[in-house]
N, C-alpha and C positions, 0 to 999 in steps of 0.2 A: 127801383124798377128799371130806369133808363140805364143805370150803371150795370145792372145784370145783363141787359140786352147788348150793351157795348162789349162786355166781356165775352159773351157768347159769339159775337161776330169776330172777335179777335183770337179766340182760343177754343180748344176742345175740352169738353168736360165729360166725365163718365156718368155722373148722377147729379141731377138738379132736384132740390127740395124747395117747394114753394107753398105759401099759404094760398088759399082760395080768394080770400077777401083782402084786397090791397088797393091803395089809391091808384087811379088810372086803370091799367089793365087788370083783369081778373086773373085768377089762376089758370082758367081754361084758356084765356087769350095767350098767356105766357106759354102754356103747353104747346099751342099751335105754332108759336114762333120758334120754340126750341126745336120742334120737329121739322120745321122749314130750314133752320140753320144747321142742325145736327141730327139727322134722323136716328143715328145710333145711340144718341144719349138717353138714358132712362130718366123719368120724371116721376116724383112722388108728390102728390098733393095732400095738403093739410086743411082741415076745415072743422069749425065748431058747429056747423049747422048742416051736417051731412044728411043727404037724402038718396034714396035709391036711384032716382032719376039723374041727379048730379053725377054719382059714381058711375052709372052706365055710360053717360056722355063722356066723362073723363077717360074711361077705358077704350071707348071707340075712338077717341083722338089720339090714343097711343100711350096713355099714362101707364107707368108700371103698376102702381097701386094707389089706394086712396085711404088715408088715415084720419079717423075722427077724433077730435078732442073730447075729453083729455086723454092723453096717453103718456106713458113713461118714457124716459130717455132711452132706457134699454130696448123698448119696442121700436123706437126710431132707428136706433143703431143697428138692430137685427134687420130691419127692413132695408136700409141703405146697404148693408153688406150683401143681401140677397139680390138687390138691384144691380150692385157692382159686379157680382159673379155672373148674372145673366148677360150684362154687357161684355164682359171678358169672353164668355163662351160663345157669344154671338160673333165676336171678332175672331176668335180662334177657328170657328167653323167656316167663316169666310175665308180666312187665310188657308185653311186645309183644302177647301174646294179649289182655290187658286193654284195651290200646289199640285193637286191631283190632275188638274187640267193641263198644267204645263209640264208635269214631270215626264222625264224620259226614263227608259229602262236603264237601270244602273249598270254600268260597265266597269269592272274593276280596273285599276291602273296596273299594268303588267310591264315587267322589265327587270332584267338582272344586269344590263349593261351599266358601266360606271357613270355614263351620262344620266341615266334614270336613277341610279342610287343617289346621285347628287340632288336630283329633283325631289326624291322622297325625304331626304334629310331637311331640305328647306322647308317642305310642307309640315314636317313634324315640329319645326322650330317657329315657323311663322303662323301656323294654324291657330294656336291659343291666343295669339295677339288679336286685339280688336282693330288694328290698324288697316288702312286701305292697301291692297295689293294689286300690282299690275302684272299680268301674266302675258308674256310675249312669246310668239312662236309662229311658224308658218301655218297656213290653213290645213286643217285635218290632223293636227298633232295631238289633239285632245285637251284643248284649254278648258272646256267646261268640266271635264273630269278633274282637272286640277282645282277648279273652283269648288266643286263638290267635296273633294278631299280636304281642302282648307277649311270649309264649313264644318264638316264632320270632326275635324280636330279642335274645333273652337268650342267655347261655353254656350254658343248659340245653336249647337247641334240639334237640340229638340225643337227648335223653332224653324220657320219656313226658310227655304232656299228658293228664291225666285229668279228666273233667268229671262233676259231679253237681248235680242240681237238688233243692233242699230241699223243694219243694212236692210232689214226686212220691212221698215216703216217709213213713211213720209214724215216730214218734220212735225206736222199737225198731229198725226197719229201717234207719233213717238212721245210728244208731250202729254197727250191724253193717257197713254199707256203707263208712263212714269209717274204722273201727278194726279191722274183722275180728272173728272169733269162733272160739272153740275147739270142738271136737267136744263135743257135749252141753250147750253153754252155754244152749241154750233148745230148746223143742220144734222139731223139724225141723232142727236143727243136726247133721246126720249125719256131718259131716266138718269139719276145721278149715279156715278160709278166711281169707287175708290181706285186709286192708282197702285202701281206695284210697290211704291215706297210704302204706302199704308199697309198693303197686304204682307210686306216683308217686315213690318215693325217688330222689332225684338230679334229678328233673324238676319239673313244675308241676302243682298241683291247683287246678282252676277250681270254685269253689263258687257256683252260681247261686241267685239268690233267697234270699240269706242272711238277709234280713229275716224270713223265715218260720221260721227255726230256732228250735226250742223252747229255753227258758231253761237247762235241764239240759244240753243239747248245747252251748250257748254256753260253758258253763264248761268242758267237756272240750275244746272246740276251743281255747280260750284257753290251756290247759296245753301243747298241742302247739305253739302259736305261740310260747310263751315259751321253751321249752327243747328242743323237738323230741322229747320223751318221750310215749309213748302205751302203752296196754294193749289187747289184744284183749278183747272181751266173753268173760267167763268165765275170764280168765287173770290171774295176779298177776305175770307176767313183764313187765319193763319193756323196751320196744323204743324204739330211737332212729331217727328218720328226718330226712332233709334234703330238705325240700320247700318250694318257693315257693308261696305261696298267693295266688291271685287270686280276689276275690269280686265279686259283682254283685247289684244289687237295683233294683226299680223303686219302692221305698219312699223316704220321707224318713228316713234313719236317725237323723239328728239329732233329729228330732221324736220317733221311737221311743224314743231315749235319754231325752229329757225326760219322756215318758210312762211310763218305767220298764219298757218292753216289750223293751228291747235293752240288753245290759250296756254300760256306758260304757267300761269297760277294754277290752272286746273291740272296741268301735267304734274306739278309738284305735289298737289293734294292727293292725287290718285296713286302716285308712285312713291309712297313712303318706303316701299320695298318692291323691287321687281323679281319676277321669277321667269327665267328663260327656259322654254320647253324645247328640247332638241328635236331636230327632224329625225324621221325614221332611218334615213340613210347612214346616220353616224351612230346608231344604236346597236353597236356590234353584239350579235348573239341573240337579239330580241326577236327577230323574225320568227324562228321556229315556235317559241313560246306564244307569240300572238296567233300564229297560224293555227296551232293546236287548239288554242282557246275558241277562236272563231268557228273552227270545224266542229267542235264538240266531241263527245265520246263515240259517236256512231260512225263518224267519217274518218277516212284515211287518205294520205297523200303519197304519191310515189316519190322516192328520194330525189329523182332528177327534176321532178316538178318543184320540190321544196328548194333545191339548189338554184333554180331559176328565180324563185321568189326571193331568196337570199342575195342574189346577184344584182337584181333590179334596183334602180335608183330611187323609186318611189317619190316622184314630185308631189303627188297628192297625199302622201304620208299615210297614216292609219286609216283615214276615211277611204282612200283608194284601195288599200289592202282588203278592207272589209268588202267593198264592192267586187273586187276580183274574186274573193272566196265565195261570196253569195252568187255571183255568175257561174263559177266553176260548179257549185252544187246543182244548179239547174240543169247544166250540160252533162254531168257525170252519170255514169251507170254504176249500180251496185255500191253506192256510197264510197267510191274510190276515184280520187282526182288524179289525172295524169297531166302531161303537158299539152295533150289535145284539148283540154278544157281551158287552158289559159289564153288570155288575149294576145293578139300579135304584138301590141306595144310593150307587153312585159316580156315576151320572148325575144324581142330585139335588143341587142346589147346597147348600152349606154356609154358614150365617150365622155369621161369626165376630165377636165383639164386643171383642176385645183385639188390640193390636198385635203380640203374640207369635204370632198365628196359632192359638191354642187355640180349639177350638169349644165355645162355652158354650151355644149354641142351634142345633139342627139342624132345619130345616124339611123334612120329607120330601115332595118333590113328585115325582109319578110322571113318567117321561119321556114327553113328548108330541111333536108334530110339530116339525120343525127350526126353524120360524119362531117358535114359542112358546119353544122352548128357547134360541134365540138372544136373544129379548127379555129372558128371565129373566137370562141370562148378562150382557147389556149393562147391565141395572139393577144387578146385583150390582157390577160394575166401577165404575159411576158412583158407587154408594153408598160404596164403599171409597175411591175417589179423593177424594171430597168430605170424608169423615171424616178422611182423612190430609192434607188441605189441599194436595192436588197432589203430595205427595211419593212419587215412583214406587218408591223403594226399600222404604218402609214399606208401601205398597200392595201390592207384589208379595209381601212376607213375609206380610201378613194373608191374601191371597188363596191362599198356598201354591203360588206359581208363580215361575219365574225372571223376572228383569227383561226378558230377551229375549222371553218368552211375553207378559208384560204389554204390551210395546210392540206386539206383533202384535195383541193384543186391542184396544188403543187405535186402532190404525190401521184395524182391521176395522170398528169402529164409529164411525170419524170422530171420535174423541175426543182425538187426540194434539195437543198444543199449545194445548188449550182450558183456560181457568181453571176452577177448581173450581165457581165460581158458574155459569159458562156450561154446564159439564157437567151440571149439575142441570137446566138448560133442555132439554138434548138427550135427557134420560132419558125412557123411556116412562111414560105416565100410566095 
């Protein structure tokens, strides 16, 4: 009996089979202890002197069933299988509930740019693996969508995908969310609660902004990743989970490791493979696809308004694009978006000083009449073409537009086929 209790304290079991008459604790005493240590565990009690009163008492205490002697081995095996199935269904229902509570509307990954095609190839190759993946990219680039795509390409696709953001919770709450807690573990813990690792068992856990995770939590996460073992807050019972972990960050984790703000051993554990998500400004040609998707079939956008969106640098990436589209829908008439519905920050040209398209200096110019705006736009195109020595691919990347859009701008302002030096002569003074 003592050995059984020690095992129950150290490990999780799906089904416990116990005799009613034993030295020391009775079967009912053991049932109560099992339910205290592991409420999800199913218990089958065996007795040679079964009475209705004992059976009723056992069922009230949470027993799965009560089997009277003599019985055949086949009867016991059938009962154990049924108890196990109920335990599994209960766990799946709990996982499904957690997934539904945390699920976000599925947004497909959209993009035909070379940068996104590389991402899609990596997802197709890395998805089926069970290894940890680190997704890196700026805020708003769609890291959670990548995690969902990796999960859907894996053998765990039919199991839960659970997400958590490390910036949204304090250290105490983050520990409780990830590992769960027992009743009375802290003020407000009025009932035991499974953590996200338990809810994601058999599936995938996506930990966003892992670079924000406190050092103490980093050590506890490392332990789970090493051997799959964890403990709820306020519990000594060891639990084992089988979870694939995908993490994401907008920080340079290698630099964080060098600065001793992130554990080196955890960095290598989560970074078996890294996937770098490109910012929107270098995804040439993807803006029209994304705009049309977020607009839907009923809405339309004016060509000059779309051109403004293609030219903008998008420091907030896709999240900012979605906000701009939703704002425009509120302001627009007759399901038609023009430049009048676009915010001033998007209408203001962005001065980029590097070939990567990152904005190091932004000149806020209030939108004025179309003639002045066109002159500013032409001057910007001429300036970039001159600095890139006529290289249209690099110029388009700096401007944050597709090559097709750049060709339209060059044609619009009579700059196509003109040498960089001549282009300067055509620029407004």
